[in-house]
Each structure stands twice: as C-alpha cells, then as structure tokens.
C-alpha positions in Angstrom: 21.0 12.6 1.0 19.9 10.1 -1.6 22.6 7.9 -3.1 22.4 8.1 -7.0 21.8 4.9 -8.8 25.1 3.6 -10.3 23.8 0.6 -12.2 22.9 0.3 -15.8 20.2 2.6 -17.2 17.8 1.2 -19.9 15.1 3.3 -21.5 11.8 2.2 -22.9 9.2 4.3 -24.8 5.9 2.3 -25.1 4.6 4.8 -27.7 7.0 3.1 -30.2 5.2 -0.2 -29.6 7.8 -2.3 -31.4 10.6 -4.7 -30.8 13.2 -2.1 -31.7 15.7 0.3 -30.4 19.0 0.2 -28.5 17.7 1.0 -25.0 19.4 4.4 -24.8 17.6 7.6 -23.9 18.1 8.7 -27.5 17.0 5.4 -29.0 14.8 3.6 -26.4 13.4 0.2 -26.7 9.9 0.2 -28.0 8.5 -2.5 -25.7 9.2 -3.3 -22.1 9.0 -7.0 -22.5 11.4 -6.9 -25.4 13.8 -4.8 -23.2 14.0 -7.4 -20.6 14.6 -10.1 -23.2 17.4 -8.0 -24.8 19.4 -6.6 -21.8 22.3 -8.4 -20.3 21.7 -8.1 -16.5 24.2 -6.1 -14.5 24.9 -8.6 -11.8 27.2 -6.2 -9.9 25.1 -3.0 -9.5 21.7 -3.9 -10.9 19.6 -2.3 -13.6 17.0 0.4 -13.9 14.4 0.2 -16.7 13.0 3.7 -17.3 9.5 3.6 -18.7 8.6 6.8 -20.5 5.4 8.6 -19.5 2.6 9.3 -22.0 1.6 5.9 -23.4 0.9 2.7 -21.5 2.9 -0.4 -21.9 0.1 -3.0 -22.5 1.2 -6.4 -21.5 0.4 -9.6 -23.3 1.7 -11.8 -20.4 2.7 -10.8 -16.9 6.1 -9.2 -16.7 7.5 -12.0 -14.5 7.8 -14.1 -17.7 10.1 -11.6 -19.4 12.0 -10.9 -16.2 12.8 -14.6 -15.9 14.7 -14.2 -19.2 16.5 -11.1 -17.9 17.7 -12.9 -14.8 17.4 -12.9 -11.0 17.7 -9.6 -9.1 19.6 -9.5 -5.8 20.0 -7.1 -2.8 23.3 -5.8 -4.3 22.1 -5.8 -7.9 18.4 -5.0 -7.8 15.9 -4.5 -10.6 14.3 -1.1 -10.7 11.3 -0.2 -12.9 10.7 3.5 -12.8 8.7 6.1 -14.8 10.3 9.2 -16.4 9.4 12.0 -18.7 12.7 13.5 -20.0 15.4 11.9 -17.9 15.8 9.1 -15.4 14.2 9.8 -12.0 12.5 13.0 -12.9 9.2 12.0 -11.4 7.4 11.2 -14.7 4.7 8.4 -14.3 5.2 5.5 -16.6 2.1 3.4 -17.3 1.9 -0.4 -17.3 -1.5 -1.9 -18.1 -2.5 -5.6 -17.9 -4.8 -5.0 -20.9 -7.7 -6.2 -18.8 -6.4 -9.7 -19.0 -3.1 -10.3 -17.1 -1.4 -9.3 -13.9 1.4 -6.7 -14.0 3.9 -9.0 -12.1 2.9 -12.3 -10.5 6.1 -13.9 -9.4 6.3 -15.0 -5.8 10.0 -15.9 -6.1 11.2 -12.5 -7.1 13.2 -10.5 -4.5 14.8 -7.1 -4.7 12.4 -5.6 -7.3 11.7 -1.9 -6.9 8.7 -0.3 -8.6 8.6 3.5 -8.6 6.7 6.3 -10.3 4.3 4.0 -12.2 0.7 3.6 -13.0 0.0 -0.1 -12.5 -3.6 -0.9 -13.6 -6.3 -2.7 -15.6 -5.6 -6.3 -14.8 -9.2 -7.6 -15.1 -9.8 -10.5 -12.7 -6.1 -10.8 -11.9 -4.1 -9.4 -9.1 -1.8 -6.4 -9.9 1.5 -7.1 -8.1 2.7 -10.3 -6.3 6.4 -10.2 -5.2 8.5 -11.9 -2.6 10.9 -10.3 -0.1 12.9 -7.0 0.1 10.9 -5.4 -2.6 9.4 -1.9 -2.8 6.5 -0.1 -4.4 6.8 3.7 -4.0 4.8 6.6 -5.5 2.6 4.4 -7.7 -1.0 4.6 -8.6 -2.6 1.1 -8.4 -6.1 0.6 -9.7 -8.7 -1.3 -11.7 -8.7 -4.9 -10.7 -11.7 -7.1 -10.0 -9.7 -9.8 -8.3 -11.0 -10.5 -4.8 -7.6 -11.8 -3.6 -4.7 -9.6 -2.6 -4.4 -6.8 -5.1 -0.8 -6.3 -4.1 1.2 -8.9 -2.0 4.8 -8.6 -0.8 7.1 -10.7 1.3 9.2 -9.9 4.3 11.2 -6.7 4.8 9.4 -4.9 2.0 8.3 -1.3 1.6 4.9 0.1 0.4 5.0 3.9 0.5 3.3 6.9 -0.9 1.0 4.9 -3.2 -2.6 5.6 -4.3 -4.7 2.4 -4.3 -8.3 2.7 -5.5 -11.0 0.9 -7.5 -9.8 -2.6 -6.6 -12.0 -5.5 -5.4 -9.6 -7.4 -3.1 -7.2 -6.5 -0.3 -5.2 -3.3 -1.2 -1.9 -4.5 0.2 -0.9 -7.6 2.2 2.6 -7.8 3.5 4.7 -10.1 5.7 7.1 -9.8 8.6 9.3 -6.7 8.9 7.5 -4.7 6.2 6.7 -0.9 6.3 3.4 0.4 4.9 3.2 4.2 5.2 2.0 7.4 3.7 -0.5 5.6 1.3 -4.0 6.5 0.4 -6.6 3.8 -0.1 -10.0 4.6 -1.7 -13.0 2.7 -2.9 -14.3 3.2 -6.5 -16.5 1.2 -8.8 -14.8 -1.8 -7.2 -14.9 -1.8 -3.4 -12.0 -3.3 -1.5 -12.5 -6.2 0.9 -9.8 -4.8 3.2 -7.4 -1.9 2.6 -4.3 -3.2 4.5 -3.6 -6.7 5.9 -0.6 -7.6 8.1 -1.4 -10.9 9.7 2.1 -12.4 10.1 5.3 -11.3 12.0 6.0 -7.7 12.9 5.3 -4.9 10.5 4.7 -1.2 10.8 1.6 0.4 9.4 1.7 4.2 9.9 0.3 7.4 8.5 -2.1 6.0 5.9 -5.4 7.4 4.9 -8.2 4.9 4.2 -11.4 6.3 2.6 -14.0 3.5 2.3 -17.7 2.6 2.6 -20.0 -0.5 2.4 -18.6 -3.6 4.0 -14.9 -2.7 3.4 -12.5 -3.1 6.3 -9.7 -0.7 7.1 -6.7 -2.5 8.7 -6.8 -6.2 9.3 -4.4 -8.2 11.4 -2.4 -5.4 13.0 0.7 -7.5 13.3 3.4 -5.3 14.9 2.9 -1.6 15.1 -0.2 0.4 13.8 0.1 4.1 14.4 -1.2 7.4 13.2 -3.7 6.1 10.6 -6.9 7.9 9.5 -9.7 5.4 8.7 -13.0 6.8 7.5 -16.1 4.9 6.3 -19.1 6.6 4.8 -21.8 4.6 6.7 -19.9 1.3 6.6 -20.7 -2.1 8.0 -17.1 -3.3 8.1 -14.4 -3.0 10.8 -12.0 -0.1 11.1 -9.0 -1.7 12.8 -9.0 -5.4 13.7 -6.5 -7.5 15.6 -6.9 -11.0 14.3 -6.8 -14.1 16.5 -3.2 -15.3 17.0 -1.7 -12.1 15.8 0.8 -10.3 18.0 0.2 -6.5 18.1 2.8 -4.5 19.9 1.3 -1.0 19.7 -1.9 0.4 18.4 -1.7 4.2 18.9 -2.9 7.6 17.6 -5.3 6.2 15.1 -8.6 7.9 14.1 -11.5 5.6 13.1 -14.8 7.1 12.0 -18.1 6.3 10.3 -18.6 2.5 10.6 -22.2 3.4 11.6 -24.2 0.8 9.7 -23.5 -2.1 12.0 -19.7 -1.7 11.8 -17.1 -1.7 14.5 -14.3 0.9 15.0 -11.8 -1.1 16.9 -11.9 -4.9 17.4 -9.4 -7.0 19.4 -10.0 -10.7 19.2 -11.2 -12.0 22.6 -9.3 -15.3 22.1 -6.0 -13.6 21.6 -3.5 -14.1 24.3 -1.5 -11.1 23.2 -3.2 -7.8 24.2 -1.4 -4.8 22.6 -0.8 -1.4 24.1 -3.9 0.5 22.9 -3.2 4.1 23.4 -4.5 7.5 22.3 -6.9 6.2 19.7 -10.0 8.2 18.6 -13.4 6.8 17.7 -16.4 8.7 16.3 -19.7 7.7 14.7 -19.1 4.0 14.8 -22.0 1.6 15.6 -19.7 -0.2 18.0 -16.7 1.8 19.1 -14.7 -1.0 20.7 -15.1 -4.8 20.8 -12.5 -6.8 22.6 -11.3 -8.3 25.9 -11.5 -6.3 29.1 -13.0 -3.3 27.4 -13.2 -1.3 30.6 -9.5 -1.5 31.2 -8.0 -1.7 27.8 -10.0 0.8 25.9 -10.2 3.5 28.5 -6.6 3.4 29.7 -4.2 0.7 28.8 -0.5 0.8 28.4 2.2 3.2 29.3 0.2 6.4 29.5 -1.9 8.3 32.1 -5.5 9.2 31.8 -4.6 11.9 29.3 -3.2 9.3 27.0 -6.2 7.0 27.0 -8.5 6.2 24.0 -11.5 8.4 23.4 -14.9 8.3 21.9 -15.6 11.8 20.6 -18.8 13.7 19.9 -17.5 15.4 16.7 -15.6 14.4 13.7 -11.8 14.7 13.7 -11.6 15.6 10.0 -12.1 18.9 8.2 -14.3 17.4 5.4 -13.8 13.6 5.0 -16.8 13.1 2.7 -15.2 15.4 0.2 -11.7 14.1 0.7 -10.2 16.6 3.2 -8.6 14.4 5.9 -6.7 17.2 7.6 -7.5 17.0 11.3 -9.2 19.7 13.3 -8.7 20.6 16.9 -11.5 19.2 19.0 -9.6 19.5 22.2 -9.0 15.8 22.5 -8.4 14.4 19.0 -5.2 12.3 18.7 -3.1 12.6 15.6 -4.2 10.3 12.8 -2.4 11.0 9.5 -1.9 14.5 8.1 -1.8 14.3 4.3 0.1 17.6 4.0 3.0 16.0 5.8 3.4 13.3 3.2 6.8 13.2 1.4 7.1 14.0 -2.3 
C-alpha cells in the first residue's frame, strides 16, 4: 500500500505564464520558477510541486537555480515535482521544456529530488537531468536533446523506473552505486543514442528494460552489479548489445535477449582484461555478427555459473520477439528462449 504524501502541496499552471497566484489548486502559481522562489520550504515533511498538464513550463534557466532559492531537499523532507490534471497524483503529465537552450535540472549537489509523471524535453545541446544521490525519475517521457554526454545522470542509491527515453544523442541514463534501473523503454529517433544505459561504478541493478536501437548505438554498457531480463534489439546495428567494461565487477548477467547487431556488432562482450568474470546464465543471442566476445568463451558462454546445461546461454536460429521492427517486444515460445522483458508486465 502506497503511503500518501503528507508534506506541503503547491500547484503550478504553466498556461497562466505569469509570476502570480497563491500556489493553491484553486489559485495556482503561473510559473514554476516563480513557485520555487515564493514557497517557504517544508523542512519537516517536504514539498510537492504539482505541475498542471496541458501547457509546457518553458524554462529561461535550468531549474536548479530556482531550487537553490527554495532550499536543500533531504531524505526526510524531499522535493517532489509531479504532473497532474485535476488533482495531485492523478497521473496527468506535466510538461517542462528547456526551450531548446537550457537543461531541465543540472545540479550535481541535489539529493532527494523525485520527478514523476513529467515530460522533460527540448534542451538543445544541453543534458536533460543531472542530479546527485537518492533521487528518482519515474513515469517520465525524456526526449529531444542533442547533447552527446549523459542525457540523464544520477548518483548513488537512485531510482530510474517506467520512463520512455527517445530521440536523444548521448547516453540515456548513467547511474552510480546502488541504483535501480527497471521497466524503462529506450528508443532511437532523429537523434541516436551513444548508449542506452551505463552503470560503470559500484553495484546497481538493471532489469526488465526494452532497448530499441540501430546504427552504432550500444545497449547496456558497464554492467556493474546485476543485469537481468532485458530485451535489447538493434535494427542491423554495429554497436554492442551488452558490454562488461574493464575493471567493472558484474555479479550476474542473466535472462537477457540480445538481437540484431548484424552489421559488425557484438551481442555480448566481456572485457578479456577483467579479473572479475560474472555469472553469465540463460542469455539468448540471435542475428548478431559476433554473438559473444570475451575470456574463455567455450566455458563461460556455453555454461558458466550455478546452472546445469539447461540453464546455459544460447545462440538461437529464430527471433525471440513477436515483431520487434514494429515495436512488439512480447516474446514468443521458440522452445529455448529465456525471458527478456515482457512489456505487458510493466507497472502502471
């Protein structure tokens, strides 16, 4: 059961587009930056700024500047920015645009910031979100950035869940030690990602994501910690599906499906110089130019870890997906396909 938010509720309607209002649901502030500069922070239970759906908040400067005026969030008194339509938490999607010139939030010292039910987009050559530790981004659409850096970056013990990341030119999400990245969809657009997911430090969990890419885009880079039940599809790509970087400790890589890196690409790559060889179990590979590249391929790829021969990794002769080129990533029974990520099981 979800615990209701007990902090202070503040309402913003960007369609008003003015430094006005009282911040109530009946008389919302007309501008999000003005709201942060006007509210006295609830240092005991935190604040939720509810951004009304329908009209984008268009930023003149990245929100971190206004948040600095508001104050410093904490674990017990977090800052929540969430979309709404008629009442707080009703699932409405609030829009925040960088106006093709600024990031949404670029503040590496900000902790305990929660972004929910938002469309975060149009930042031009700037990243979209850069936060520190114990933050979350949930149920957001994140798109339209030409920055070749990290589109979203979060510090330790953060959550990135149920987001749709597309049409960005850098890394979709990069997170640090102890973070959870799950139930997200990553997709190329006019801008192609360099890499969808990067976890190169500490121990994180990357699970049940769908990555739909092409060209030279990579799927999951680093693989620090646990990488399980991800579906990675490239339409004739030359990148790498799932890569363990040198010096990164991977505990378990299991039940992933990697397909379509057929134009010189590699499905699974473990760095041959890495002293830490993960348990590589029950992964599926199809239509990749190189299915596996790493140390002791004969032992590790075929059957490594806790399982028996029935739990080993497999190169299949048919696709695992119903219709990946047209966006249907539900899996089909080929008799030996391992799980991947089933989109119909996503929450929300």
